[in-house]
VMD Tcl script that draws the C-alpha trace (Angstrom):
set ca {
  {16.92 2.24 -26.26}
  {17.35 -1.56 -26.60}
  {18.94 -3.14 -23.67}
  {22.02 -3.96 -26.19}
  {22.38 -0.20 -26.92}
  {22.01 0.83 -23.18}
  {24.50 -2.03 -22.20}
  {27.00 -0.52 -24.92}
  {26.39 2.62 -22.82}
  {27.08 1.18 -19.32}
  {30.16 -1.11 -20.54}
  {31.74 2.54 -22.31}
  {31.63 4.25 -18.77}
  {31.83 1.53 -16.32}
  {33.33 -1.57 -17.24}
  {35.65 -0.71 -13.95}
  {33.08 -1.26 -11.68}
  {31.62 -4.21 -13.51}
  {34.48 -5.92 -14.38}
  {35.43 -5.10 -10.13}
  {35.75 -8.00 -7.41}
  {33.42 -5.84 -4.92}
  {30.47 -6.17 -8.13}
  {31.60 -9.77 -8.83}
  {30.29 -10.59 -4.34}
  {27.33 -7.95 -5.53}
  {26.20 -11.64 -7.93}
  {26.05 -13.27 -4.65}
  {23.76 -11.13 -2.30}
  {19.72 -11.19 -3.23}
  {18.18 -8.23 -3.78}
  {14.43 -8.46 -4.96}
  {13.20 -11.94 -5.10}
  {15.55 -14.35 -6.98}
  {17.34 -11.00 -8.56}
  {20.60 -10.26 -7.60}
  {22.08 -6.91 -6.00}
  {24.19 -6.85 -9.38}
  {21.64 -7.99 -11.97}
  {19.51 -5.22 -9.91}
  {21.67 -2.65 -10.19}
  {22.55 -3.18 -14.37}
  {18.79 -3.41 -14.41}
  {18.38 0.06 -13.00}
  {21.13 1.49 -14.96}
  {19.50 0.24 -18.29}
  {16.17 1.88 -16.83}
  {17.49 5.16 -16.14}
  {19.31 5.66 -19.68}
  {15.92 4.52 -21.01}
  {14.30 7.03 -18.94}
  {16.63 10.06 -19.59}
  {15.94 9.45 -23.40}
  {12.84 9.42 -23.28}
  {12.64 12.49 -21.27}
  {15.57 14.17 -23.87}
  {16.67 15.40 -20.33}
  {20.50 16.97 -20.56}
  {22.20 14.80 -18.56}
  {25.63 13.40 -17.83}
  {25.53 10.62 -18.99}
  {28.58 9.13 -16.96}
  {27.48 10.09 -13.84}
  {24.31 8.85 -14.34}
  {25.46 5.39 -15.26}
  {27.99 4.81 -12.56}
  {25.30 6.41 -9.72}
  {22.84 3.77 -11.10}
  {25.08 0.62 -10.74}
  {26.55 2.01 -7.35}
  {23.28 2.82 -5.92}
  {22.93 -0.13 -4.17}
  {26.56 -1.21 -3.38}
  {26.74 -1.89 0.40}
  {27.99 -5.23 -0.18}
  {25.91 -7.48 1.93}
  {22.85 -9.84 2.17}
  {20.28 -7.70 3.52}
  {18.02 -10.31 4.14}
  {20.26 -12.09 6.94}
  {19.84 -10.43 10.33}
  {22.73 -12.08 11.79}
  {25.14 -10.35 9.52}
  {23.41 -7.40 7.96}
  {23.66 -4.42 9.46}
  {20.22 -3.05 10.96}
  {17.27 -0.38 9.30}
  {18.37 -1.33 5.83}
  {16.58 0.58 4.00}
  {17.18 3.73 5.97}
  {21.32 3.15 6.18}
  {22.20 1.07 2.98}
  {22.82 4.65 0.33}
  {25.53 5.95 2.93}
  {27.06 2.37 3.37}
  {26.81 2.10 -0.46}
  {28.36 5.48 -0.68}
  {31.52 4.34 1.67}
  {31.85 2.01 -0.31}
  {31.86 2.94 -3.86}
  {34.24 5.81 -2.58}
  {36.74 2.92 -1.10}
  {37.15 0.94 -4.53}
  {36.34 3.59 -7.26}
  {37.21 7.12 -7.79}
  {33.49 8.81 -7.26}
  {32.69 12.02 -8.17}
  {30.72 14.54 -5.46}
  {27.53 14.21 -8.15}
  {27.86 10.24 -8.45}
  {27.86 10.15 -4.68}
  {24.88 12.43 -4.54}
  {22.79 9.75 -6.90}
  {24.24 6.55 -4.38}
  {23.26 8.62 -1.51}
  {19.54 10.58 -2.56}
  {18.08 6.72 -4.49}
  {15.86 5.96 -1.41}
  {14.55 9.50 -1.27}
  {11.18 9.92 0.21}
  {12.22 6.97 2.19}
  {15.90 8.57 3.05}
  {13.84 12.56 3.29}
  {16.56 14.25 1.78}
  {15.62 14.77 -1.99}
  {18.31 14.25 -4.74}
  {18.76 17.84 -6.53}
  {20.46 16.69 -9.88}
  {18.64 15.46 -12.92}
  {20.67 12.10 -12.69}
  {20.23 11.34 -9.27}
  {16.10 11.54 -9.88}
  {16.13 9.46 -12.51}
  {18.30 6.61 -10.75}
  {15.71 7.13 -7.93}
  {13.01 7.15 -10.14}
  {13.93 4.17 -11.65}
  {15.19 2.35 -9.09}
  {11.56 2.55 -7.97}
  {10.20 1.27 -10.85}
  {13.04 -2.02 -10.81}
  {12.57 -2.92 -7.49}
  {9.08 -3.02 -7.63}
  {8.67 -4.63 -10.97}
  {11.22 -6.83 -9.26}
  {9.00 -7.69 -5.64}
  {6.31 -8.40 -8.30}
  {7.67 -11.14 -10.25}
  {8.94 -12.23 -7.22}
  {5.82 -12.40 -5.20}
  {4.14 -13.95 -8.69}
  {6.29 -17.02 -8.32}
  {6.36 -17.43 -4.77}
  {2.33 -17.67 -4.66}
  {2.61 -19.75 -8.13}
  {4.69 -22.20 -6.50}
  {2.58 -21.88 -3.05}
  {-0.51 -22.64 -5.28}
  {1.06 -25.59 -7.19}
  {0.54 -23.86 -10.76}
  {3.27 -22.54 -13.07}
  {3.35 -19.00 -14.00}
  {1.95 -17.50 -16.56}
  {-1.79 -17.99 -18.34}
  {-3.53 -21.30 -19.46}
  {-0.40 -23.34 -17.49}
}
mol new
graphics top color blue
foreach p $ca { graphics top sphere $p radius 0.5 }
foreach p [lrange $ca 0 end-1] q [lrange $ca 1 end] { graphics top cylinder $p $q radius 0.2 }
display resetview
């Protein structure tokens, strides 16, 4: 599945989320490295769709897409200690679920995707295929974003441009 194909599916099932004020605010919050929460959430939705397709998983696409986009809908910059709630890693799934429920009609299946995406850090495992797929996609995307951010900082600190031969 290409990014364009995934984006078309995301737009089809979550245009209201993408156009919302809350997601507009997410564009201004950094998630990993230089990636915004909005960009991260879109990447997780794309990765989840690709993983589901690769596994040929019998899933509810609406639940997968909406849960992936809202999994980090916590609504603050977690890097700012003076304004972010304590214990972000453990508690942000709850904040995201509460914010999602306040701003959108959230089905119980989507709520589970949001609340369980931080397993095993949050010790209650996902129950649905959709929640497992988003959990795994989030780990993969977050790892890549963090790695790229560290690599860019190291390259800058060492005075090197990114990439081999630069």
